[in-house]
N, C-alpha and C positions, 0 to 999 in steps of 0.2 A: 735533658740528662738521659743517657742510654743505660739502662739497668741490666746488667748481666746477671743471669740466674746460675750459670754453671760453665765450666769447660765442657767442650763437646768432642774434639777429635783433633788428631795430627794427620795431615796428608803429606806423604813423603814419597819422592821418586826414587826408584832403585833400578840401577843398571842391571843387577842380577837379582830379578825378582824372586826366583826359587830360593836363593840363598838367603835373602833378607827375611822371607817367610819363614823358612826352616829355623832360623835363629830366634825369631819372635816367639815361635811355638815351642820348640825343644829346649831352648835355653832361657828365654824370658818367662815362658809359661803360658802365654796368651792363647785364647782359643780362636782358631781360624773358623770364622762364621759364613764366609762367602768367598769364593774365588772364581773369576771368570778370565777370559784372555786379556793379559796385561794388567790385571787388578787383583788386589786380595785385601779383604777386611778382616780385622782382628778385634777381639774384645776382652775386657777384663772385669766388666761388671754387667749391670743390667741395660747400659747403653748397647744399641745395635752394634756399634763398634767405636773405639777410641783411636784406632791407628788403621790408615789406609795406605797401602802401598801401591804406586802406580809405576808401570815400567817406564823407564826414561832415565835421563841424565840424574846422577845421584844429587839429592838436595831436598830441603823441605819446600813443599808446594804452598801449604797454608796451615794455619791454626784456626780451630773453630770454637766459638763461644755460643751459648744458647741464650735467647731472649724468651719472654713469656709467650707471645702470640703474634699474630698477623700485624695487629696494630701496633705493637712494640717494634716489629721490624720495619714497618712504614715510617715510624717516627725516628727510628735510628737512621734510616736513609736520609731523611730531611736533615737531621742534625749533622751528619757527616758532610753532606753537600754543602750546608751552610758553613761549615768550617773550611771549605775550600778542598775537600778530598773528593777525588773521582770514586763514584760508587758504581759497581757492576751488579745488576740484580740477576740471580740466577734463573736458568730456565727449567722447565719440567724435567728434562733429561738429566740435568745436573743435580737436581733435588732427589730424583730417584737413586741416582748413584750414591749420593750421600745418605740416604735413607732419612730424609727430613722432609717437611711439608713445603718449605720455602726457605731461601737463603739469600744473603748478598755477599759480595767481596769488595774490600778496599785495601789500599796499601797505606800503612802508617807513615809518618813523616821519615822514617829511617829506611824503608824498603821491605818491611815485613809484611806479608800478605796474611790478612785476618779476614775470616768469614764468620758472619753472625746467621745463626740458624733458629729456626722455630719448629717445635714438634719433632724433635729428634726420637727416632723409633726405639721403643723399649722391648727387650726380649725377656718374657717371664720365665722362660725355661732355665733350670739349673745349668751353670757353666760347665763346660767340659775342657778343663785347663790342659795344656800341653805337657805341663809338670806341676807338681804341687810346690810351688813357691810361696804359698800363703797369701796370695795377692787377694785384696779386698776391694780396690777401686783404682781408677785413674785419678791420681791426686792432684797433679799441677803440671804447668808447662812454663818454660822459661825462654824468653826471647833475647835476642842481642840487639844493641844500639850503640852508637859512638859516644853518646852522652845520656847517662841514666837519669840525670836530673830533668833534662828536657823530656825524656820519655815519660817520667811520672807527671810532668805538667800536661802532656798530651792526654794520657790516660785518665788522669783525675779531673781534667776540665770537660770531658766529653761523656765519661763513664761514672758509674757509681764505685769508683776506685778509691781506697784509702792506703796510705803507706802504713805498714806495719814496723818495719825496720829498715835502716840504711846500713850497707856495708861500704863506708866511705863513699867514693865516686865510682865504686866497682860494681855494685848491685843495689836495686830497690826491690824490696819484697812487699808485694801488694796483696790486698784482700778485697772481696766484695760480698763476703758472707763471713761466718765465724772462724773458718779455718785461717791460720796465720798468713798463708799465702796460697793463692790458687794460680796467681801470675807473678812472675819475676822477670825483671829486665836486668841483664848483666852487660857490662861494658865490653864492645867487640868493635873490630874495625869494619865489620860488614853486617847485613842483617842475616840472621839465622835463628836456628832452634838451638839453644843451650843444651837442653835435655827434656825428656818427658819422664814424669815421676808415676810410680805406683806404690800405693800404700799396701803394707803387709801386716799380717796379724800380730806379730811379736817380734821382740828382738832376736829370738831364736831363729826365725824366719830369715832375718838378714844375715845371721852368722851362718846359717846352713847354706844359703846361697852364695855367701863368700867363698866357702870351701868348695862348693859345686862348681862354681865359675873358674876357680884356680884349676880344678881337676880337668875341666874342659878346655883349658888353655885360653880362656877369654881375658882380654886386657882390662884389669882394674884401674880405673882412672883416679878414685879417691875413695877412702874408708877401707873397713868400717870406721865410722866416726860419729860425732854428735854435733849438730848445728846448735850453737848457743841461742840463736834467734828463735827458731821454732821448736827447740828441745828434741827434734827428731834425730833417731839414730838412722845413719844413711849408708848407702853403698852405690857408687857410680860405676858403670862399666860400659865399654865401647862395643857396639854392635856393627854389623856391615853397613856400608854406604856412609859411615861417618855419623850414625845415629847413636847418641848417647842416651842410656836408659839409667834410671835411679830406682832403687828400692829404698823405702823408709818406713819408719814406724814411730809413733808417739808425737805427731805434730800438735803444737799448742793451738787451743781455740781461744779466740778473744771475744768473750760474750758480752762485755761492757765497752762499746765504743767511746763513751764519754770519759772513761776512766783510763783507757789506754793512751800512752804517750810513745810515739815512735822512738826508737834509740838509735844511736849512732856507734857502729863497731869501726875501728880503724883496721884496715886489711893487712897493715904491716905488723900488727900483733899476732904472735904465733897461735892464739887460740880464737882469732876473730871469726874464723869459718868453721874449724873444727875445735870443739871444747877439748878434745883428746890430743890436740896438736899434731895430727897427722898431716902428711903432705900428700900433694896430688894435684892434678890440673885436668879439668874437664874441658873437652874440645866440643866445638859445635858444628852442626850440619848447616852448610850456607844455604841461604835463600835461592831458589831457582827464580831467574828473572820472570816476572809475571806478564809483562806487557800491559798492565792496567794503566800505567802513566808513562809518558815519554820522559826520557832522561836527557 
């Protein structure tokens, strides 16, 4: 069993690197911590970065999760290979670029590229946000797969993943710690990143950002609303390169695993996703072909 400790980062390719970075700083509010030719790293909390932009064809490159140490990474490599997955161990240059001690990459059965890392660098200095959006942390990430039930079977059979709630066959919301979900898989025709989430300090932050984004002409995809599953108040909006961002506040904590029973929400019901019955559609950023496996 592979024990995930936390989410680590999203790596995304951007055809217009300058525009993607400007939006992430000036609109989302992230801090630009490092910029080199063809690459930019941004943070939202003590992690060295949670979002990496790499110049290239638009699309998500990979999503990263942290494991405890070198032994855990080695055990994960064996577990994944035993399950029939091709695993590529990262080199020193790749680890330095990601600001981790070591990492590996694999492709899930649906085509999403996932990286497992150990010793992700922490930055103790105070954050210098691009704007005061109230961001407290990189909260969760959501992938896409054609069959969310099969996706859950994959994640739960190899990782310390538990299902928190189902939204029919449209989404599986999963956890590996007390937070209602750190990982979700939504139904989609192709692999990709549905969105990346940032937690904010208050509902007021969500509402202030809603007005700010409208003033800036940013496309609001959904919200403000409240998810009945996690109880979080949310706001989804579309950035450059097809990357969807989410602000949310008030995510449910599940502190008693034995007592929690996953619930089933029918997506055809008007309040299954938004308790306030709002309308909207979140678009995903497609996975860039990785070359990890032959298709």
